[in-house]
C-alpha positions, 0 to 999 in steps of 0.5 A: 499499499501507499504510506506517504505522497510528497508533491512540490511545485506541482502546478498550484501544490508548493509542497503538500505531504499525503498521509495515507492509510488502508482502506478508504482515502478520500481527498476533498476540497474547493475547486482549483485547490489542487485535487487533480493534481494528486492524481496526476501526481500517482500517474508520474509514480506510474510511469505516465508521461510527463506534462511539463506545464504542470511545472511551477513557474515559481519552483522551476521543478516539480517533484513527487515521491512515494513510500510504498510498503511491500512485503519483504518477500514479495516478487515486487521487493525481489524485483527492486532488488534485482535493480540493485534497489534498497527496500529499507523495512518493507519500504520502496521510494519512488519519485519522479522529478521534472524540469521547466526545461523539459527534462525528466528524472525517475528514481527507484529506491535510492537508483535512477531509473527509466520511467519505464521501470517505474510503469513496470514496478507499479502495473499491478499494485497501483492503478490510477482510473481518471478522465485525465489520463489514458486509462488502462481500460482503453487497452485491449489487454486490459479488457481481456486480462479482466475477463481473465481474472474473473474466469479464475483458475479455468483460464488460468491453469491452461494459460500457463502452460499456454505460454510455457509452449507459446515461447518454445514454439516460437523458438523452434519455429525460428530456428527451422526458419533459419535452417530452411529458409537459409538453405541455399546460403547455408549450402553456398557457405558450407561449398566454399567452406569445403572449397577452402579447407581442400585448398589447405589440405592440399598445400598443408602448411605448417605453423611458422612455415612461411618465416622458416622458408624466408630464411632459407630462401635468402641463404640459398639466393645469396650463398656465394656473397654468404661464402665470401663473406664468412671466409674473408672474416676468417681470414681476418683472424686467422692467417693461412701459411699454405695460402702463402699469407705472410702477414699475421692475422688478429688472432696471432697479434692477440696471442703474441700481446698476450704472450708478451704481457703474461712474461712480467704479469706477476710484477704488477696485479693490474697488469695480471688482469690485463694478462687474463683478458688478452687471454679471454680475447684470444680464445674467443678469436679462436673460437670465432674463427673455427665458427666462421670456417665450419659456417663457410663449409656449410654454405652450398649453392644449390640450385635444385633445393633454391628452385623447391623453396621459390615453389613451395613459398609461391603456393604458400603465398598464393594460400595466405593471400587468398584469406588475407593473412599469413600461414598462421592466419590460414591455420586458423581460419581452417580451424574455425572452418572446420567447426562451422562445417560440422554445425552446417552439416548438423543443421541439416540433421536437424531439420526432421526433428524441429519439424517433428516438434514444431507440429507436436507443439502446434497440436498441444498448443491448438488444444489448450487455445481451445480450452482457454477460448471455451473458458473466456467464453463461459466467462463472458456473460457472467462477467457482463451480468455481474458488472452489469448489476454494479453499474445499475447502481451507478447512475448507469441503470439501463447500461449493459457490458458485453464481454465479446470473445472473438477470433480472426482468421490468419493463414499463418494462424493455428488450426483450431476447430476447422479454422486457421485463427491468429494467436499470440501470447494470450491465446486465439481471442480478441476480447472486447468490452462493448458498452450498451448504454440503454435497451435499444443502443447499439453495442459499442466498445467501451473505450468508444461509447463511453464518456469519461465519467461512464469509463471511470464507472465502468472500471470502478464496476468491474473493480469491484466484481474482480475484487476478491481475485485482486486484493492488496492493490492500491486504486486511485479513482478521480471523477468517478463520480462525475455527473451524479448526485442523491442515491447514486452518489451513496451507491459509489461510496458503498461500492468504494467502501466494498472494494476497500475491504480488500484493496487501498482505495483513493478517491478524488471527490466533491460528493458528500455521499461518498466522502462519508464512506471514507475511512480517512478523509483529507481536504486540501485548501488553498493558502491565500497566495492560492497555492497549496502548502503541508499546512493546506493537507489536512486529516480530518477528525471526526468534527472536522469530518462534519464540517467538511461535509457540511461545506460540500452539501451546502457550501456553509460549514456551520449551517446546523441544517448542513451539519445534521445532513452531514452527520446522518450521511456519516451514520448511515455510512457507517452502518452501510460498513458495518454491515459489510464487515458482517460475515 
C-alpha cells in the first residue's frame, strides 16, 4: 500500500504531504485547490507521460515522491533488489522529477531508472483511474485480463501452460526458419568452406613455415656472397700459411700481445688482470674463427633446392593471400571453418527433429487455446451480468456491458476447430468489452462508447466484481462520481467501501455521499496566495469531517441544517460499512 505521497512544485501545490492509510481514503477540497494534481502526481509515479506545463513557474521543477509498503519476500521487492535498489524495512521509495526545461528523472529505491521501470514496478500494485490520463480499460489487453481474472483457474491454469508452449514453439519455428529459409545461403557457405579447406589440405602448411622458408630462401639466393664473407672474415682472424699469407691475422697478433704481457704479469696485479683479459680475447677469436670456418663449409650453392623452396614459397604466398593473412592465420581460419562446417552439416540433420517437435507443439498449443477460449466464452456472459449489476447502482441503471470473445482468421495461424486462427501469447481470442448504455442502443467498445465519467464507473464496477481476485492493490479514482448525485452517489460510496475491504482505495471526490464512506478523509485547502502547502493538507477528525461534509453539501460549514445532514450521512455510511464487515 501507499503510505505517503509528497508533492512539490506541481501545479498549485507548493509542498504538500499526504499521509495515507489502508481502506478508503477520500480527498476533497474547493475547486482549484489542487486535488487533481494528486492524481497527476500518482500518474507520474506510475511511469505516466510527463506534462511539463504542470511545473510551477516559481519552483522551476516539480517533484513527486511516494513510500510504497510491500512484503519483504514479495516478487515486487525481489524485482527492486534485482535492479540494485534498497528495500528498507519493507518500504520502497519512488520519485519523479520534472524540470521547466523539459527534463524528467525517475528514481526507484535510491537508484535512477527510466520512467518505464516505474511503470513496470507499479503496473500490478497501483491503478490510476481518471479522465485526465489514458486509462487501462482502454487497452484491449486490460479488457482480456479482466475477463481472465473473472474466469479464475479455468483460464489461469491452461493459460500458464499455453505460455510455456508458445515460447518454445516460437524458438523452434525461428530455428527451422533459419535453417530452411537460408538453406541456399547455408549450402553456398558450406561449399565455400569445403573449397577453402581443400586448398589448405592440399598445401598442408605447418605453423611458422613461411618464416622458416624466408630464411632458407635468402641463404640459397645469396650463397656465394655468404661464402665470400665468411672466408674473408676467417682470413682476417686466422692467417693461412698454406695460402702464402705472411701478414699476421688478428688471432696471432692478440696471441703475441698475451704472451708479452703474461711474461711479466707477476710484477703488477693490474698487468696480471690485463693478461687474463687478453687470454679471454684470444680464446674468443679462436672460437669465432672456427665457427666461421664451419659456417663457410656449410654454405652450398644448390640450384635444385632453391627451385624447390621458391615453388613452396609461392604456394604458401598464394594460400595466405587468398585469406588475407599469413600462414598461421590460414591455420586458425581452417580450425574455425572446420567447426562451422560441422555445424552446417548438423543443421540438416536437425530439420526433421525440429519439424516433428513443431508439429507436436502446434497440436498441444491448439488444444490449450481451444480450452482457454471455451473458458473465456463461458465466463463472458456471467462477467457482463455481474458488471451490469454493479452499474445499476452507479447512475447507469439501464446500462449493460458485454464481453465479446472473437477470433480472426490468419493463413499462418493456429489450426483450431477447422479454422486457422490468429494467435498470440495470450491465446486466439480478441476480447472486447462493449457498452450498451440503454436498451435498443448499439453495443460499442467501451473506449469509444463511454464518456470519461462513465468509463470510470465501468472500471469501478469491474474492480468491485474482481476485488476478491486482486486483493492488495492500490486503486486511485478521480471523478468516478462525475455527473451523479443523490442515491447514485451513495451507491458509488458503498461500492468504494466494499472495494476498500481488499484494496487500498484513494478517491478524489466532490460528493459528500462518497466522502462519508471514507476510512480517512483528507481535505486540500489553498493558502491566501493560491498555493497549497503542508499545512493545507489536513487529515480530518470527527468534527472536522462534519464541517467538511457540511461545506460540500451546502457551502456552509456551520449551517445547522447542513451539519445535521452531514451527521446523518456519516451515520448511514458507518452502518453500511459495518454491514460489509459482517459475515
